N, C-alpha and C positions, 0 to 999 in steps of 0.2 A: 574594516570597513563601518565607519560608525559616521553620525552628524549629531554633533552637537545640538544640535535646535529641534532635534528630532522628537515626539513625544518618546515614540517607540525604543528609539533606542537611549534613550535618557532610564525609560522604566526598565532597562535590561542592564545597563552599568550600574545605574542606580537605584532602585526602588523605591527606596523611602524618599524617594526626590518625586515620582511618578504620582501623575496626576490619580490613577485608581490608590495607591496609597492614601495621600490627602481625602478623599471622598468614603473609606473603609475600613481606614485603622479604626476607625469609631467600634467596627466590629468584628475587633483583631482579626481583622485579615490584612497579611503583608502583602500577597500575592496574588495573581490572577492567575496563574501558569497552570494548566490542564494536565498539557504532556509535552516534553522537550525532548529533545534530538541534540547534537553538536550543533547542528545550522540549523534547526526550523524548532518552532513551537505555537503552541496552541494555548491562544486566550480566552478569558471568557470575554465578551465582547460588551463595551458601553454601548448605554441605548440598545439594552435588552427588550424589545418588543415580547419577546414568551422566552422563559427558560428555554435553554438549549441553544444557543447563539453563540457563535464562537467565530475566531478571527484566526487564521493560520498564515504563520510570517516566518520569511527567512529573518534569521538575525542579521544578517548584515544590510546594510541599507544601499536597499535599490527601490529606484521612483514605482516601478511597478513589476508585477510577475514579467513583463516582457522583457525587460530590461535583466533577466537571469542569463547566465549563461547557459546554454544547453544540456548540460552535463549535471548545471545545479535545477534547471526546473525538471528534469526529469526525475534527480533526488525527491524534489518537493512534491512532487505527483505523487509518486508512492508513499512520503509522508502525508498527503492529503486521502490518499486511499486507505491508509493505515489508522489514521484517525477515525473517519468516518464508516469505517465498516465497524469498531468497537460500537460507535454511539447511535446506531441505527438500533439496537435495543431496545434503545432509552427513549429515543426521538424518531419518528418515522417522518416522509414527505421533507426531505433534504434538500434545499435548492444550494447552490452556492454561487457566489458573484463577484466582479471587481469592475471598478473605474479604473480604467486603465488609462494612466497619465503619462504624456511625455515631457511636461517640464515644467516648473513652478506654476505657470502662468497659462499652459494647457491643461488642463487638471481631469477632462471627462465627469468631471461630478465628485471628482475626488478630495476630504478635505487635507488627509494627512501625507505627507509625498513620503511616505515608506510603504512599499509594496505587502498587500493586504486582503486574502482571502475573505469576503465573509461566508458562513455557513450558517444556516440558521432551517428552521422548521416553517413550514408554508404550506396551508392547505391546498393554493392553486398554483398551476405553473403559469408564470409569468409572462414566458415568450410571447404569445398571442398579442400581450398590451406592448411590448419593446416592439413587435414585428411591425404592428403598425408605422410608427416613429422612423424605424432606422433599415437600413440595409443589410440583411442578414448574413452571414456564411457558418457552415459545420463545419466542427474543430472534432480532430478524434482524437491528439494530444496536447499538453499544454504547450509543450515546447515551440508548436506552430506561432504561439503567440509573438516567438523574438522578431517574425517580418518586422510587426508593427511596429517595435521601437528601433528597428534599422532604417523603417521608412518616416518615423518620427510620426506617428498616424494616433491616434488619440481611440479609443474603443471601449467596448461595455462587453466584458465579458461574463454568459450566464451559462451556469450547467442547472438543465431541470431534476424532478424528480428520479426520472428515468437513468436519469447519468449521460442523457444528451445533452453534448456540450455545443454550444454559438458562441461568436462576436459579432456585434454591429461598430460599424462605423460610423464616427461622429465626427461631423464639421458644422464649425460654429461654437458658440457657447452651451455648455446643460448645465441645468438647474444643479446647485449642489446637494449631493447624497439621491440621485436621483432614485436609483434602485431599492434602497432603503424604502425612499414615497411609497412605492409600489407596493414593497414588502408590506409597511403600514396600513394601504386599505387594503392589502387581504387578510388582514386581519383582523379590521375594520376599527384599524388605529388612526386613521388618517392623518389627525393634528398631534401625533407623539412620535416623528420620522426622524426628528433632528435627536440625534446623541448627545450634543453637548446639554438639550434643554431637558429630556428625559431620559433619564441614565437607566432606568429599570434597576433601582438598587434588587429588591427583591429575588426578582427572577435570575440576576446574577448569582447572587447568594444559592439559590439554588440548583442554578447551574454547577457549581462549584461544589456544593456539594453530591450532586450527581453524579457528577463525571470525574470528579477528583476520586468519588470512589470506584467508577467505572475502570477509567484507564491511564489509572498512576504508575505508569511502567516507565519512568522517568530514564531515558539514555541508553537502556537496554537493549535497544533493538537499533543501536547504529549500525552492530557487525553486518545483522541482519539486511537491512538497506543499504547498506553503503556494497556489502556481494552484489546486492540486486544489480543496483544502477551499474556495477560492473557489467556484468551478464550483459543489462540493456547496451551497453556503450560499444560492448564487443560482438553483439549477437550475432554479425556476419559470417567473423572470423570461428567463432561456439562453430556457430551450424555447420561452417566447410570443415571442419576438423572432426564431429563428432554423429553427422547426420547417418550412418552406414553401419549398420549392425556386423556388417565385417572388418569394420574398423576394430572390433574388440574381443580377442579370441576370449571363448567361451560365453558370450553374449548370447547367443543363438540358442545353447544348449539351456543357459537359467530361461530365457523368454521360453522356451516350450516346458520347461521342469512345471513352470510357474501355470500356461495353460493347464497342463495336465491334471491339478488339482484343484480347477476351481469346478465349481457345479453349477454355474451360471454362467453368462455373456456379459455382464454389466463389470467394466472396471475402472479404477479411476487413476490414470497417471499422474501422481504428486512431483510438481516440480520437473516438466516433461522436457524443457530445454529445447532443443531441436526437433523435437518430435518423430522421433526415431522410433520410439517405443509403440508409439503411438499408431502408429503407420503399420509397424508391423503387426500389431493387435487386430486391425482394422483388417487387414489384408487374411489373419486368419479366420474373419466371418466372427470376430467378438465385437462388443458394442463399448468400445473406449470412452474415457472424456476424460479431458484432462484441467491441473490448474495448475497456474506457474504467476509468479511475483514479476518478473521483467515482460513489459509489454510489446516488447519488438520480440521476443519468440513467440509471441501468442501473435502476434499481425504475420509474421514469415508462414506460422504450420497454419493460420488459416487461411494460406492463401493454394494451399495445399490438398488439405484435407477437413472436411464436412462434417467437425462431428463438433459438441459445445466443447469450447475453451472458455474458463473462467478463470478473470484474475482475482485471486483470493490464496491467502495465506495459511499453508499446512496446518499451523500454529491455533488456527482460528475456524476451522471449517464448519460450515454453515448449510450442511446437507442434512437432511433428517434422519435420525438413527436406522439404522438396517440398511442402507440404501445401494450398498455395492458387494458384489461376490468376488471381488478381489481388488487389490490397493498394489499397486507395482510403485515402490519407491528408490528409484535408483539412482544415487549418487548424487542427494540433493538434499538431504536427511543431515547428513555431515558438515552442511552449513550453518546450522542452530546453535548456540548457544549451548553445552553440558548442561544448564539449567534448565531448560524447557525441554531437555528429549522426554521424560517420562512423561507430561502433561501431553506433548502432541502424540507420545504411542499412544497415548489412551482417548485422543479423536480421533486414531483410525482405529481400534477398537471398538466406538459410538459407531459409526458409520459403515462398518461392515457388516453384513449379515451375520449371524450364527452359523460356526466351522467357514468364516471366510478366509482367503487365503491373504497373507500379506508378503511381501517380497520389499528384504531392506539391504541395500548395500551402505555400508559405509569404509575409511580406512582402517586401517591398523594401526594403532600408535598409543601413546599419552600424552594429553595434553590439548593445549588448542593455541594456534599460530595464524598470522597474519601472511599471506603470501602474493607477492607481487609478479613473480617472474614466474612465466606457465606458457602456452600456446594459446592465449587470448589477448594479446596488446601490452600485455603486462602493465594489467589492470588488480587492483587489492582485491583478496576474497579471504575470507572467513573459514578457518576448518577446525572441525574439532575431531581428533580420533578417538578411537573407542578399539579396547580388548574382548576376545569373543565371550570374557565372563561377564563383562559389563553389559554387554547386547544383550546376551540369556538373560541376566537379572532383569533388565529393563523390561523384555517381552514378556517374560513372567507376571511382574508387576503389573502390569499395562494389561494380563489379561490373557495372554498367548500361551501355546504351546508350539512347542519348536518342533518344526519338520525334518529340513535338513539345515546342515552350516557348512561353509567352508571357507578358507582361508587360500586367496590365488595372487600369484603375482602379479605387481604394475605389470603393463606392458612396456615402461620403460623401469630398468629394473634400479631406476637410482632414486625413485618417489616409492613411497608406501606402500604395501598392497593391501588388497580387496579382501571385507570380510563381506560373505553373502549368507544370509539367511532367511530361511522361506520358514513362516511361523504361521499356524492356524490359530483363528480368536475361540475362545472358548465355548461350546455351544452351550447354550439356553435353554 
């Protein structure tokens, strides 16, 4: 789905016909793409008032983010989290905003009729300035924007530096690039708000250099993002099928064995899913916290258990070194591409305390595959299979010593068996 008159669609289809190519070919730059998946793309933004200014877009032509179908905007939100998480070490104080048009005539300050989210470093929170002029609503998920498209209501979307999201209802006309004007004022560049006049060429070049090196991982994350999207869409069904320890033969014994090797109480549950195991740890007087990429899983567990729950990718842990006594990674590691297994385990090793304990369970086999049929609404999930020796070598190379391992049959005998490892971080 594309629009032959849309500048972004032209750029995606024939880059050498784009405005960017006309402006930047003299610098030997043919593309401003920083990061992309099959469906979404991050671009260095024209009109860069500072370096670090990027745009996040769907490749399909939609008028606004509110126009994306719910499953696609859920996936877009994961894409946004993935990109912003990676660039925060380079650029702090990021804000995000969108001018939410509902038609080519009712534009809410938007200039190009293709959904795009602005992501930019900003020293101050702009929401107090916007609050003065427009009625505000709090937002918890991006897909809640869908109601504006259904009702054909123009809007502004704004996310501050703390990750709090707001929408503002627009009545009547709004001057073009309204939020860019506020951003320009915050930077003391109020005369340079118009992206078509002040391109910011040197800032764009710096952005491409810094972020191209930082997050140049095009396409390989599709497997993870698509799998997370599937869990998000099927969260209720998945929780119903997996929320009791008793549903899984041998699981209680594995939990108890893990607990018996701990030297402290602080546990990280990686990819906690329904939160079943977090609950078990909490009920056994431990101090668990969890990370997950499926937001619906986080929202569901937060209603049942008052512990720290964070939207975080296990491949890019942001915790300080030696933060946890144990890491519990049950049936989540297997969704990573094989080439990312070792680096992820090294991340686990880094955040574990010396002699910390890791529980790791994966499915036995060889190769990788997509599975669509299953017990969670027939949505696609990516799986990587391992042999016992593969996991032994990976753990060794990541800095662990194996404490125990076993192969146990799947409760569904038609499916691959489980490999369960307990390993200790080598002492320092």
